[in-house]
N, C-alpha and C positions, 0 to 999 in steps of 0.2 A: 618528549614533545608535549607542550602545553596547548590547551585549547581555550584561548581567551573568549570571554563572553561579553558581548557588546549590546547596548540598547535593549531592544525587545527580546533579545535572546537570554536575558538574565532571568533564568528560572531555577529555583532551588529544588524542584521536584526531581528525584532520581528517576532515570529512565532505564527500563529493562526490555529486552527483546526476547520473547519466548517463542521458540520455533519447533513446530510439530511436523516432522518430515515423514511422509507416508510414501507408499509405492506409486500412487497416482498423482499426488499433489503435496505441496508444502504450505502449511498454514502458519502465518506469522502474526503474533500479537505484540503490540507496543503498549507497555504500561508506563504511566507517569505517576509516581507516588503510589504504586500498587493498583492504580485505577486504569482500566482498559480504555485507551483512546483511539487506537487504530487496529483494524483487522485486515489482513491481506491474504488472499488465496492465490497460489500460483500452481497451475497444472504443469506437471513435468513435461507434458507434450506441447506446451504453448510455444508457438513459433513467432508470435507477433507481440512485441513489447514496445511501449513508448520509448522512443530514442533509437530504435533499430534503423539502420540505413539500408536501402534497397536500390538496385537498378531496376526500375520499373519500365513498363511499356504502355504508352498512351493507347487506350482502347477506343475511346469515344469522347468527342468534345460535345458539351451540352450548352449551347449558347443561351438557352432559356434560364439555366441555373448559373451561368457564367462560371462553369466548372468543367473538370475533366474526370473521367473514370480511368483508373490506372491499374493494370494487372501487375501485382507483386507476388502472385502465387497463392493468394488467399482464395477461398471458395467464392467470395464475392469481391468484385472489383473495388479497389480503394477509391476514396473520394478526395479530389484535390480542387479546392475552390480558388478563385482568382486572388482573394485576399490573403491566401496562404502561399502564394507563389514566391514571395520575396522580391524586393526591388531589384536584386541582383540576378534575376532569372536568366537573362541573356548570358551572363558570365557562367552560370551553372550549366546551361545547355552547351556552351562552347567547351567547358571543361569536360563534360560528359562525352562529347564527340571526340575530343582529343585523347582522353584516357582510354576509351574503348577501341579506338582505331590505332593507337600507338603513336599518334602525333605528339602527345605530351610526353616529354622525356623525364619529368620529375613531378613529385607531388607538391613541391614548393611552388609558390606563386610569385617569386621575385620578378621573373620576366614575363609573367602572364598579364596580358592587357585586359584590364577590367572594362567590360562593356557598359554602355549607358543604361541607367535605371529604366525600368518599365514604368508606364504611367500608372498612378495610384488607382484611378477609377476606370481602367481600360477594360477591354473585352478579351476573353480567353482565346477566341479565334485569331486575335491579332498577334499573340505572342507564342502560341503553341501550335505545332503541326500534328495532325493525327497519326497514330501508329508509330511514333518515334520513341526511342529510349530516353529516359529521364532519370536523374538522380533525385531520390526523395527520402524523407525521414518520417517515421510514424509520429503523428501528433497526438492521436487518440486511438486507443485500442478498439477492436470491434465491439459494438454495443448493440444488444438485441439483434435485429435482423440486418443491421447496417455493417458494411465493411469498415476497415480502418480509415481514419482521416489522416491525410498526408500534408506535409509542408516541404517547401524547397528552401526554407530559411534554416540552414543547418546550425546546430548547436551541439558541441561535444563537451559534456559536463565533466568536471573533475571536482576534487575536494575544495580547492581554493579558487578555481576559476572555470569559466566556460569559454571554449575556443570557438570563434565564429569565422569560418572561411569567407573570403571575398569581401572583407570589411577591413577598415584600418583604424577604427575607433576603439578606445579603451574606456569602458564605463565601470563605475564603482557602485556596489549595492547601496541603495538608499538607507539600509539599516545601519550602515557604518556612519555614525554621526560626527565623529571627530574629524575636523577639517584637515588638520596636520596629517593624520593617518591616511585620509583619502588621497591627499597630495602625494605622500610618500609611496603608497601602493601604486598609484597611477604612474609615477615617475619610474619606479622599478620595473613595472610591467612593460612600459614603452621601450625600456632599454634592452629587453630580452626577447620581445616578440618578433617573429619574422614578418616580412612585408606582406601586405594584403591579407593579413589575418587579424581580426578583431578579437577583443577579450572583454569578458564581463567578470569583474572581481567579486568573489563571494565573501560573505561575512567571516567565514572560517579563516580567511587570509590575514585577518588582523594580527599584527605582531610578527608575521612571518618574514624571514629574510630572503634575499635574492636567491640563495641556494635552493630553498624549498620551492619557490615559485618557478625557478628554472627547471627543476626536476619534474614538476608536474607539467610544465609547458612541453618538455621533451616527450613525456608519456602521451599527451594529447596529440601532438604532432605525429607520433607513432601510429595512433589510431587513424589519422587522416591518410598516412602513407599506406596503411593496410587497405583502406577503401580504394585508393588509387591503384594499387597493384592488382586487386581482385577485379577491377574494371577492365583490364587489358584483355581484349578479344572475348569479353563476356557477352552472353546473350540474356536478355531480360525474359522473365523475371529472375532475379538472383539477389540473395541476401549478402550484403557486403560487410556489415558490422553488426554484431549483437550487443545491445545494451546490457549492463549488469543485470543479474537476477535481482528480484525484489529485495532479498535480504541485504545484498551488498549495496544496492542503491539507497536503501533506508539508512544503512550505516554511513555511507558517504555523505548524505545530506543532513543527518541529525547528530553525528558523533561529536560530543564535547565532554567536558569534565563531569557533567551530570550523568552521562551514560556509564552505568556502573556494572552492568551484567548482560551477557548474551548466553542464553541457555538453549542447548540444542540436543535433541534426542537421537541424532544420527551422527556417527563418528566421522564419516566421510565429509558430510556437510560442515561439521565443526572444524575439520582440518582445512577445508576450503576457505572458511571465514577467517581462520587464523592466518592463512597465507595472504589473504587480501588485506587484513589489518596490518600485517607485517610490512606491506608496501606503503600504506597511507598513514599509519600511526603505530609504530612498533611497540610503544609502551602500553598500548591498549590490548595487545594480544592476550594478556593475562585475564581479561574480563570474560573470555569465552569459556564456558563450562559445558562439559558433556553430561547429559542426563541419562542414567542407566537404571533408574528404579522401575519396578514393574507397574506402579501406578501411572496412568496416562499423564503426560506432562502438563496438559491444559488443566486437568483436575488438580494436580499438585500445586499449581500456582494460581488457582482460583479463576482461570480464564473462562472455563466452561460455565461456571456459575454467573459470571458477569455478562457473558454473551446472552444467557437465558434471561437475565434481568433487563438488559439494555435494549434488546431487539423486540419488536412487537409494536402494537398501536400506541401503547402508553409507556412512558418512562417516569418512574417515581423518584422523588428526591428525598433526602433524609428528613426534611421538615414535614413531609406528608404532601407537599405540593407536587403536582405532576404535569407532564406534557402530554398532549394528544397529537400524534403525528399522522397526517394524512397525505397521500400522494395522488396527484391527478396527472393527466397526460402533459399538461403545460407547466405545472408548478407544484411546489410542496408547501403545505400549510402546517404550522405548528401553533397550537393553542395552549396558552399558559393558564393553569387552574390552581387555585390556592389550597384546595384540599380541606380536610376537616379542622386543621389547627388554625385558629384565628390569632393566637398570640396575645400578649398583654399590652402591646403598644397601641397607639392610635391607629385608626384605619389606614390613613395615608402612609404611616411608617410601615405597617404590616404589608401593604401592597408593594412598597418599594423593596422591602426585604425579600418578598417572594420573587419579584421580578429580577432582582440582582442574583438570587440563587439560580433562577431559571436561565440567566445569561450563560453561566458556566456550563450548565447541562446542555443547552442548545449548541454551544460551540463544540462540546464533546460529541454530541450526537451527529453533527454534520461531518466531523472527521471520522467517527466510528462507522457510520453507514456510507460515507463518501457520497453524500447527497450533493448533486450539482444542478445548475440551472437557476431558476427563480425560486426563492424561498420567502414566504410571508410569515411573519411571527406576530401573533395577536397577544400582546402583553395585557395584563390587567390594567384597566384605565387608571391613569395618574393625572391629577388635576394640576400639580405644581410643575412648572416648566423646568425648574432645577432638577427635579426627580427624573424627568424624561431625559434630560441631558446626562445625568449620572448613568442611566441605563445604557444610553448610546455609547458613552465613553467606556463603560465596562465591557460592552460587546466588542468594541474595537480592540481593547486590550486582550480579551479572551481569544479572539480570532487571530491575534498576531502569531500564535503558535502554529497556525494552520499553513501548511506548505502550498496548498492550492490557491491560485489567484482568486481574489474575491473583492467585492465592493459592498460597502454597508451604507445605507442611507439612514438619516435620523428618523425618529418616530414621527409619523404623520399625526394630524389632529384627531384621527380615529384610533390612535394607539397602536398602529401597525408599523412594523419595521420590515423593510425590504432588503434582501441580500441576494446578490448574484455570486455564484461560486462555480469555478471551472470544474468540469468533469472530464477526466482523461481515461477513465476505465469504467466498466459497468458498476452500477451502484451495488454495494454490499447488501444483500437481502437474505437474512437468515430466518428461517421459520422456527419460532420458539414453541409453537403448539405441538403436541404429541398425540399419537394414537392412544385410544383408551388402553391403559395398561392391563386391564382385566380381559377385555375381549379382543384386543389388537385390531379394532375397527370392524370386526365381523358381526358384532351384535350377539355372539354366542360365547358362553363362558364355560371353561373347564373348571372343575372343582379345585380351587386354589389350595385346599387342605392337602391335596395330593402332591404339591410341588416338591416337597422334600423326598417323597417316595420316587418321583420321576427322576430327580437328580441322582439318587442312590442307584436306581435301575440303570441309568445311562452310564454311570461311573463303573459299575460292575461289568457292563457289556464291553466298555472300552478296555478295561483291564484284562478281560478274558479273551478278547479277539485281537488286541494290539499290544505293543510293548513300548508305551511312551516313556522316554527317559526323564523328562521334566514335566510331570503332569500338573497343570494348574487349571483352576476354574474361575472364570470371570462372571460376576453377577451384580445385580443391583445392591446398593449399600444396605437396604433393609434385609435382604437375604444374607448378605455378608455378616451382618450383626447376628442374625439368627443362628448361623452355622459356626460362628467363631467365638461367641461369648460363653462365659462359664467354664467350669472345669469338672470333669473333662468335657470339652466342647464336642459338637458333632463332627467337626473336621478332624479333631484328634482321634476320635473313635474310629473314623475311616482309616486313618494312618495306621493305627494299631491293628485293625482287622486285616488290612492288606499288606502290612509290613513294609510300608514305603511312605515317603514324605509326599503328602498331597497338599498343595498350596491353594489358597483362594484369595482373590483380589476383587475389591469393589470398583465399579465403574459407573459414574453418574450418567453416562449416555445410555445405559441399559434400561429397558422397561422393567417394571416391578417384578414380573415373573420370568424375565429373560435370563438365561445362563448359557455359557459356552465353554467348551473344553479346549485346552491348548497343550501342545507339546513344545515347550519353549515359546517361540514366536509363531509357530504354525498351528492354525486351528484344526482341530480333529473333527472330521465330518462323521456324523452318525448315519450309517447306511444299513 
């Protein structure tokens, strides 16, 4: 199976997904050309993901907000605004009542009478009744102290298309520029779609035949049938359909010929990813690799270092220019600074060069931190109109890789660019500052000359009181070098003395004087 690339999707950078699976969460890093562009964290206990479908119960109507609060089982009621109700709300309510009561005999909508659309600028009290059940989908994850945001405009996404119940229209992604291909895909889709189901054709469908499209249509209809069956005699709140986990959804949305590697440090998760790829792109199963080395996977692929470099108040570029990123309650501000290198060109050309370099870094930072809302970028002042136009066009091109919906305005006469970017999950905020490696934030210092003696003391205590089968020591790279360099190294002397193999591994996340003992994967506690 080939993955054609069209229009703005023409990127030569290789994509890699590095996945660090732990007991409490899964960390996902997306690399393009070895550069970190996205970071995702998913707690294994998360029960609320964008795209999940729930049978909710209206708790309270708020006429002043023109919204309703809906109970879907989260600790805070979810928020459903009138603008997110969908024009087909009356049809959704009718389907909900029929499916829960048993009046609806099938999930198909061939004989379902679509109700009139609701008024675009109406009032919540005119279309919803308090305390009733309602079918909803999560539009935004819980952010800060807010509950999830909901919608009644359902979209069941697949690799090639998005299925939209209660609609009859077929729309084609604007990124598909070829008119003949747009017409072909629309004609094929209209021939296979069931009545009263709309479809949005995605860019990955370019070049696909009717068999591929029909197979995915069947899979998406199966999801709708699952929702219908679970609604029978159900009591709200109840989850009816879980969206894919973040790993699978990223693969579904981004997978193409440039995607050349998925590296996972968990065998079960690797098997799950292979199974999913076997369904949507069998020839891509081979790109999944299991990582079994003792060195942390994010250290091995340079993710930890890039996270430390990219997050924080400033972001420095290769030329020495840098961005200053500030956040307020209402908006985000990014200031572009030229740095110490002035270059050998004229001042105008130097300014343009710095601004163009900053464009790529700004687009990367927005994806990396998942910054949403209103963003103001203060570029270095440019006198020439053509230079300002170049910067604007470069930003449009750089942001074309961003999956979040966004709007970019040309530079104002003050040299400011305004961007609005959709936010569907909490902003990624990673603290790059560390406690003092000497005092651990206490202000008191132990004699660092004794660190080697302390490790030897703890090592001998463990060997005399426990019987670890695979004894390893994890420590800061400086300590690792101190104990492993030279011949015979201190580590080798320990092995000779105790007549057993003692391994040591470096870990960039450890403080300078930090060290821990492990028996295989299990940490050995010193008691």
